[in-house]
Structure formats: C-alpha cells, structure tokens
C-alpha positions in Angstrom: -56.5 60.6 -20.9 -55.0 57.2 -22.5 -56.2 54.9 -19.8 -54.2 51.8 -20.9 -50.9 53.6 -20.7 -51.6 54.1 -16.9 -50.1 51.6 -14.1 -52.4 50.7 -11.4 -50.5 52.8 -9.0 -51.3 55.8 -11.4 -54.5 55.0 -11.4 -55.2 54.8 -7.8 -53.7 58.2 -7.7 -56.3 59.4 -10.2 -59.1 57.6 -8.1 -58.0 59.4 -5.0 -58.6 62.9 -6.8 -62.0 61.9 -7.9 -61.2 61.0 -11.5 -63.9 58.9 -13.0 -62.2 57.7 -15.9 -59.6 56.2 -13.8 -62.2 54.3 -11.8 -63.8 53.0 -14.9 -60.4 51.9 -16.1 -60.0 50.1 -12.8 -63.5 48.4 -13.2 -62.7 47.1 -16.8 -59.5 45.6 -15.8 -60.4 44.0 -12.9 -64.1 43.1 -12.9 -63.9 39.8 -15.2 -61.2 38.1 -13.4 -62.8 38.9 -9.7 -66.3 37.9 -11.1 -64.8 34.8 -12.3 -63.5 33.9 -8.8 -66.5 35.3 -7.1 -69.3 33.4 -9.3 -67.4 30.3 -9.0 -67.6 30.7 -5.0 -71.1 31.6 -4.9 -72.9 31.7 -7.9 -73.2 34.3 -10.9 -76.0 36.4 -9.2 -74.4 36.5 -5.8 -70.9 37.4 -7.5 -72.6 40.3 -9.2 -73.8 41.9 -5.9 -70.6 41.2 -4.3 -68.8 42.9 -6.9 -71.0 45.9 -7.3 -70.6 46.4 -3.6 -66.9 46.2 -3.8 -66.6 48.8 -6.6 -69.2 51.3 -5.1 -67.2 50.9 -1.8 -64.1 51.6 -3.4 -65.4 55.0 -5.3 -67.1 56.4 -1.9 -64.0 55.6 0.0 -61.5 56.6 -2.5 -60.4 59.7 -0.5 -59.9 57.6 2.4 -58.4 54.2 1.7 -54.9 53.6 1.1 -54.3 51.4 -1.7 -50.6 50.0 -2.0 -51.5 47.4 -4.5 -54.6 47.5 -6.5 -55.3 44.2 -7.4 -54.3 42.7 -3.9 -56.5 45.3 -2.4 -59.6 44.2 -4.6 -58.9 40.7 -4.2 -59.0 40.8 -0.5 -62.2 42.8 -0.8 -64.2 40.4 -2.9 -62.9 37.5 -0.8 -63.9 39.4 2.4 -67.2 39.8 0.9 -67.7 36.2 -0.2 -66.8 35.0 3.4 -69.6 37.3 4.7 -72.0 35.9 2.2 -71.2 32.3 3.3 -71.6 33.5 7.1 -74.8 34.8 6.6 -75.9 31.9 4.4 -74.8 29.8 7.6 -76.7 32.3 10.0 -79.9 32.0 7.8 -79.8 28.4 7.9 -79.4 28.0 11.5 -82.2 30.3 12.0 -84.3 28.6 9.8 -83.6 25.2 11.7 -84.5 27.0 15.1 -87.6 27.8 13.7 -88.3 24.3 12.3 -87.4 23.1 16.0 -89.4 25.8 17.6 -92.4 25.1 15.6 -92.8 21.3 16.6 -92.2 22.3 20.3 -95.4 24.0 20.6 -98.4 22.0 19.9 -102.1 23.5 18.8 -103.3 23.7 22.5 -99.9 25.7 23.1 -98.5 23.8 25.9 -97.5 20.5 24.8 -94.1 19.6 24.0 -93.6 17.0 21.4 -91.7 14.0 22.8 -88.2 13.7 21.6 -87.8 10.1 20.6 -90.7 10.8 18.6 -89.2 13.4 17.1 -85.9 11.7 16.3 -88.0 8.9 14.5 -89.8 11.5 12.6 -86.1 13.3 11.6 -84.7 9.9 10.4 -87.9 8.9 8.7 -87.6 12.4 6.9 -84.0 12.2 6.1 -84.6 8.7 4.7 -87.1 9.9 1.8 -84.6 12.7 1.1 -82.0 12.1 -1.8 -79.1 10.2 -0.7 -76.4 12.8 -1.4 -79.3 15.4 0.6 -79.6 13.2 3.5 -75.6 12.7 3.8 -74.9 16.8 3.4 -77.6 17.4 6.3 -76.2 14.6 8.7 -72.5 15.4 8.0 -73.6 19.4 8.9 -75.9 19.0 11.7 -75.3 16.0 13.3 -71.2 15.5 12.9 -70.6 19.5 12.8 -68.5 19.2 9.9 -68.1 22.4 7.9 -69.3 22.9 4.3 -65.6 23.1 3.0 -64.8 19.9 4.8 -67.9 18.1 3.4 -67.4 19.4 0.0 -63.8 18.0 0.0 -65.1 14.7 1.4 -68.0 14.3 -0.9 -65.9 15.8 -4.0 -68.7 18.4 -4.3 -68.4 22.1 -4.7 -69.3 24.3 -1.7 -72.2 25.8 -3.4 -73.5 22.2 -4.0 -73.1 21.8 -0.3 -75.1 25.0 0.4 -77.7 23.7 -2.0 -78.0 20.1 -0.6 -78.4 21.8 2.9 -81.0 24.4 1.8 -83.1 21.6 0.0 -82.9 19.6 3.4 -83.8 21.8 5.5 -86.9 23.4 3.4 -88.0 19.7 3.2 -87.3 18.9 6.7 -89.4 21.9 7.6 -92.5 20.8 5.4 -92.1 17.4 6.4 -91.9 17.7 10.2 -94.4 20.5 10.0 -97.3 18.4 8.6 -95.9 15.4 11.2 -96.1 17.6 14.1 -99.9 18.9 12.6 -101.0 15.1 12.7 -100.1 14.3 16.6 
C-alpha cells in the first residue's frame, strides 16, 4: 500500500475496514499539525495526552464514526479535548479554593469561624506579597469574575500564562492563609 498516493477519503475507507497502515498514515499526516496547535494552547505534555486520546479514540471508533473530512474531524476532536482540559483545570482550581476557605472556617477547637473581616484583611495582605502580575490575574479572575481568555487578552499574556499565575496564586494563598489561620 503506497500510503502517500491515497486521499484522506480513501484512508478513511481503509481505516473503517481496520487497516492499520491507513491508520498509521493518518497519524503521520496529522500529528505534527495538531500537536503544534494543542501544545500552543495547553503545553507540550498535556498536548501529547490529548493527541493520544484523539488517535486512540479514532482507532477504537473507526467502524462507527462517520468522517466526511478527516482534517476537520481531527481538528474538532482536538479542540474539544483542549476545551475539556481547560474546564477540568478550572474545576480543579475552584475546588482548591473551596478547600482553602473551608479549612479557614474550621478552627482547631472545631467550632469557631474565622471573622470575615479578618479573613479579608489576611487575603489582601497575602495578595500584596504576590508578584504584581500574579495578584492582578487572581483579582481579575476571582473578584471580577473575568474569564481566562479575557484576562489573557487584557494583560497581553497567553491563556497558559494566566492559568500558571492563577495556580501559583492559589497555592500561595492556601499556604499563607493556612498559617494565618493557625496563628488565630
């Protein structure tokens, strides 16, 4: 089978029939382009995982999936998994924040709740010790409810950089406010 001589449409027909050589040719044709886009969005390591998932799914669903345009099908599959990746990261961050504030509500004796005003002062003090960019990203995200994409655009950062600053800020606040709570 001379793979290069076949069109995408022909490769899809061969793929549906379970032809591994056609699958490997599809992989060779599209991996680099899809990887370049995905790694720009979410980083190299996560992009590799996303593409592995896309290509594994393509192989496992080959007999059931209807593909009219292979390039579009693969691009949409990667885009959807990148979107799901961002959603899971956001959910994880919000859960981490929930744990931080839940932990602060509980005192060593189990019943005392930290005064909200003291907590607000502690949060502001901690934010003021963060690098300026990290603090600004955190405030825009959590106090102004700006989405990552909007923050990235306004601050001329990549979405990945905004995610980094948020993760860094949350970890710092968790550590700092945990020790603040322990002192009270």
